[in-house]
N, C-alpha and C positions, 0 to 999 in steps of 0.2 A: 244682601239680601234686604229687601223692603217689605214691610207689612201694611197692608192696605184694609182699612175697615169703611165699608161704604154704606150709607143708608139706602133705602128704596129709591131706585131710578137714578142714582148718580154713579159717577165713574168718571172715565176719560173719554174726551172726545178723539175723532180720528187722528191719528199720528202714526209714526214710526220710530223705533229705537235704533241706535248704533250698535247695540250689542244684542246678541241672541238671549232668549229669555225662557226660563221654566216657570209657569204658573202654578202654584200649588193651592187648591181650593181647601180652606180649613172648616169654615163654617158658612152655613147659608148657601146662597147659589148666585151666580152672576152669568149674564148673557154676553158672549165675546162674538164679535163679528170681525173677520179678517181676510185679507186679500189670499187668493190661492197660492201666490208666489211673491216673493219680494219686489218692491218696486224699484229698488236699487241693491245690488250685490254689496254688502258691506259699504253701508253709506258712510261718510266720512264724520258725520255728526248727528245729533238727535234732531228730529223735525217735530216740534212740539205742537204745532197748528198752522192754519193756512196763512196767518199773517206774516209768517217768516219765510215762505217759499220763495218769493222773489228775491229776498236779501240773501238766501242761501245759494240760488243759481248765479247772483252776481259774484259771489265768493267762489263757486265751483262751478264754471261755465259749462263744462261737461255735463253737469247734473241737470239733463233736460226731463224733468218730472212735474207734472202740474198736480196740484192738490185734488184729489177726487171729489166729483160733485155727487149729489144723491143718486143720480142715474148710474154712476160708476159704482157707487156703493151696493148697488142691487146685485151686483156679482159676488160680493163678498160672501165667503163660507160664514156658517153660524153653528154655535156650540154653546150649550149652557152647561156650566161647570158646577158640580155638586160636591159636598165633601168627599175628599179621596181622589178627585179627578186631578190630573196634570195636563197642562197645555203647553206645548213648546212652539216659540215664535221665532224664526230665523231673523236676524238682522235685517232692517229694511222692509220688514212686512207691515203694511197698513193694518191698524187695527183701532178697534173702539170697544168699550165694554159699559154695561150697566147692571147696577145690582138689581136683584130680584128680592123685594122685602129687606133684605140685609145680607152682607157678604163680608167676610173675613178671608183674606188670602195672602199669600207669600209669593213675591216676585223674586226669583234668583237669578240675577243678571250675570252675564259670562262676558266681561268687556275684553275686546280682542287686544293683543299686543302685536302692533303691525311693524312691519321693517321700519317706517318712520320713527316709532317709538324707540326702537333699540338704537338706530343710528343717531338720533337726537341725543340719548343719553350718553353715548359714546363722545360724540363730538363736543357736547357741552362740558363733560368732565375734562376733556383735554383742553379746550380753548379756555377754559376758567381758570387755568394755572397763570393766565396773563391778566394784569390788573385792567387792561384796556377792555377786557371782555366782561368784567365784573362791575366795571363803573358805569355811571349813567351816560346816555347819549348827551353831547353837548347841549346845555339849554341855550335857547336864542330868545329875545325880546319879540312879542308879538309884532310890534310895530316894523321890525325888521324881517319878518318872515313873508317872503313873497306868495301869493297864493296859488301860483301855478306850477311852483317847483320847490325842491328842498334848498333850504339856505346852504350857502357855499361851505360854513363850518361844519354841518351836519353831512352834506354830501361828501366831504372830504373824510370825514371820520368813517363813514360806510364804506367808503370806496376801500380804505385801508383793511378794515375789518373783512370784507368780502374777499380781497386779495388773499388774507391769511386762511379764510376759510376754504378757499378753492385748492390751496396748497395742501391743507390737512386732508380734504376730501380725496384727493389725487393719490396720496400716500397710505390711505384707509383701505385695509384687507379685511375679508370675512372673520379671519382669525382674531382680529381686533375685538370683535363683537362677543367672543366666547365668554369672558368674564360677566358682562351685563346679562347675556342670555342664561347662563348659569343662575344668576341670582334669581331671576324672574320665574324659572321653571321649577327651582328647587327649594322655593321658599314662600311663604305667604305671610299676610299682614293680618293680624287679629286684634280686636279690641281689648282682649283679655290679657292681662299680665301673666307671662308664662317664665319670668325670670325669678320668681319667689318660690322655686322648688326647694323642697326640702334636701338638705346634704345628703348626697348618695352615699351608700355604704362603702366601705373601704374595699378596692380590688386586691385580691390575693392572687399569688403565684398559681395557686391550685384551681382558680375559678375557672369556668367554662364562660365565654362571652358571647352573646347572641347580637348579631347585627340587626338593627331596625329596619324593616322595610314597608312600613306603613306609608311613607312618602319617600319621594326620590332623594338620593343622596349624591351631591356633586363635589367635586373639588376643583380648585383652580391652584395650579402650581405657579409661585413667583420666584424663580431662582435670583433674580436681580435683587429682590427684597429679602432673600433668604427665608421665605416663608410658604406655607402651603394652607390654603383656606377651605373648610369644609362647610357646605351649605345643606341644613337640614331643618324642615320646618321653618320657625323664624329665628334660627341660629346661625350664626357665622361663628366657626370655631377655628382660629388661627393658631398653627402649629409651626415649630421649626423645620426648615426645609428638609432637613435630615429624616424627617418623620415620613416622607413620601414613599419610599418602600413598604413601610408598614401600612399607610393607606391603601395602596396599590393591592398589597396582599389581602389585606381585611375585605376589600370589595369584592374578592373572588369567591367569599365564603359566606355561608350563612350562621356559622358559629365556629368557634375556635378555642382551644385551650389558651389561657392567658399567657403560659410560659413560652408559647411559640413565638410571641411578638418580639421577644428579646432578639432571637435568631434573624427575624425580618429586618432589624435596623443594623445588623452586622456584627462582627465579632469584637469589636471594640466597646459594646454597649453591655451593660448589666441591667438586672430587674430594677434596680433603684432608678435606672434612666428611663425605661420604658413605662414604669408605673404611673407616673405624674400624667404622661400622655392618655393611657388608658382611663385613668380617673376623670380626666376632663371629658372624654368622649362619653364616659357612662353618665356624668353629670349633665351633659346636653342631651341624653336620651339616644344618642346614636348607638351606643352599646347598652344592653342589658346583663346584668348577672344572672347565670342559671346556677344557682348553688342549691345542692341537696344537703340540708342540714342533718348533721349525725348525732 
């Protein structure tokens, strides 16, 4: 979210954003002009002004879009926003804005998470286990660098890395993206510290526990690591793999008596075994204690 305070007559020139946006007018008013449809469906990057149009098309040859001239902008739609108004602009929509006397507004951007983002995250994490993928590309003296091709030592380095990349991509499955997908859909980043919560009250065997449903709760099982990870808000809670039956049973309910959790873990577990698990989930906000004091 970004806050814009604009004096009379000032604002942005014609451009598009690579993310969808909601504009919330708070004070004053602002005149918006925008294309009836996106110029490009989900453009690969922001286009801030006309000076970078050719550079962008050189980088993305399929992006054959010219910057609109004044006669093109005559077809733009127009809307004056006043306090309480909300305008939605899909990604890739040409738009411009000017304040009328004074404007204070919030822009809520919704950045896309593309398939390329997820694949890059997974591949980078895997390949970075090799020092050859973490180190610098071999440096070469400028006087030894031919102007028309890669230096031999750099080409050799890239050839080996690309061979490794092809081998990894061929072995990649959609299921390998699950953990990365889970992290992004079940958590969020916040500038406010959320780890200074007061210590949660102690869980008792007689308590009723309520599962938090304010945000998605996801889990990733890692049998090879002996762990199961829960994602909720900006928390990742790691539990022993033996807690997986408890997690599965818990997600099927909106609330449950605390003493039932012992049975979910199996006959070899007692209350003192399950209590620390429930206590950690309460501390993270995943569970809440519903206790009627007598």
